[in-house]
C-alpha positions as CSV (number, residue, x, y, z in Angstrom):
1,F,-99.0,68.3,-33.9
2,E,-101.4,71.0,-35.0
3,K,-100.0,73.1,-37.8
4,E,-102.8,75.1,-39.3
5,H,-103.7,77.1,-36.1
6,R,-100.5,76.5,-34.1
7,S,-99.6,80.2,-33.3
8,L,-103.2,80.9,-32.2
9,L,-103.3,77.8,-30.0
10,E,-99.9,78.8,-28.5
11,E,-101.3,82.2,-27.6
12,L,-104.4,80.7,-26.0
13,Q,-102.2,78.2,-24.2
14,S,-100.0,81.0,-22.9
15,L,-103.0,83.0,-21.6
16,I,-104.6,80.0,-19.9
17,G,-101.3,79.0,-18.3
18,Y,-100.6,82.5,-17.1
19,E,-104.0,82.8,-15.6
20,R,-103.9,79.5,-13.8
21,N,-100.4,80.1,-12.3
22,H,-101.0,83.7,-11.2
23,T,-104.1,83.7,-9.0
24,E,-103.2,86.8,-7.1
25,V,-105.0,89.9,-8.5
26,N,-102.6,92.8,-8.8
27,E,-101.6,95.5,-11.3
28,K,-98.7,93.5,-12.7
29,N,-100.7,90.3,-13.4
30,L,-103.6,92.3,-14.8
31,R,-101.2,94.1,-17.2
32,K,-99.7,90.8,-18.3
33,L,-103.1,89.3,-19.0
34,K,-104.1,92.3,-21.0
35,E,-100.9,92.1,-23.0
36,R,-101.5,88.4,-23.7
37,I,-105.1,89.1,-24.8
38,E,-103.8,91.8,-27.3
39,D,-101.3,89.2,-28.6
40,I,-104.2,86.9,-29.3
41,V,-106.1,89.7,-31.1
42,E,-102.9,90.2,-33.2
43,T,-102.6,86.5,-34.0
44,L,-106.2,86.4,-35.0
45,G,-105.4,89.1,-37.5
46,N,-102.7,86.8,-39.0
47,Y,-105.6,84.4,-39.7
48,N,-107.7,87.2,-41.4
49,F,-109.9,87.6,-38.3
50,D,-110.9,91.0,-37.0
51,V,-112.0,91.6,-33.5
52,V,-114.5,94.5,-33.7
53,E,-115.5,96.7,-30.8
54,Y,-119.1,98.1,-30.6
55,S,-119.7,101.3,-32.5
56,Q,-122.7,102.8,-34.3
57,E,-121.1,101.9,-37.5
58,H,-120.8,98.2,-36.5
59,S,-123.9,97.9,-34.4
60,N,-125.4,95.3,-36.7
61,Y,-122.6,92.9,-35.6
62,F,-124.0,92.8,-32.1
63,D,-126.8,91.3,-30.1
64,K,-128.3,94.0,-28.0
65,I,-129.6,92.7,-24.7
66,A,-131.7,95.0,-22.4
67,S,-130.4,94.9,-18.8
68,P,-131.8,96.4,-15.6
69,N,-128.2,96.4,-14.3
70,T,-126.7,98.9,-16.7
71,T,-127.2,102.6,-17.1
72,S,-125.3,102.9,-20.3
73,L,-124.4,100.7,-23.2
74,K,-121.7,98.1,-22.2
75,E,-119.9,95.8,-24.5
76,V,-119.8,92.2,-23.1
77,Y,-117.6,90.9,-25.9
78,P,-116.6,91.9,-29.4
79,A,-117.8,90.7,-32.7
80,I,-115.4,88.6,-34.8
81,L,-115.2,88.9,-38.6
82,K,-113.2,87.0,-41.1
83,N,-112.3,88.6,-44.4
84,G,-114.9,91.3,-43.6
85,N,-117.7,88.7,-43.0
86,L,-119.4,88.2,-39.7
87,V,-118.3,85.0,-38.0
88,L,-119.5,85.6,-34.4
89,L,-121.9,88.2,-33.1
90,G,-120.7,90.4,-30.3
91,K,-122.9,91.2,-27.4
92,V,-123.8,94.5,-25.7
93,F,-126.0,95.3,-22.7
94,I,-128.3,98.3,-23.1
95,P,-130.4,100.0,-20.4
96,E,-134.0,98.9,-20.2
């Protein structure tokens, strides 16, 4: 069995399993999904990964995509850093 990333994979497995078995959209299921996502963020921290939300300070960690469908800046997904180094660019939509 996988040992190096076991806890991260277990968190992802849990999230996927929950989503696939709870197809009804309601407040309880949404809250549980958010909790499991935050568990994944915490587990990533255990592997020295940081999930970084968009801010002016961290804007260089994000692809900025002009979109006619937005009237204000909207984060699509966060950037991911490891030990302070950018691993994956985040993405934001900006108004055209």
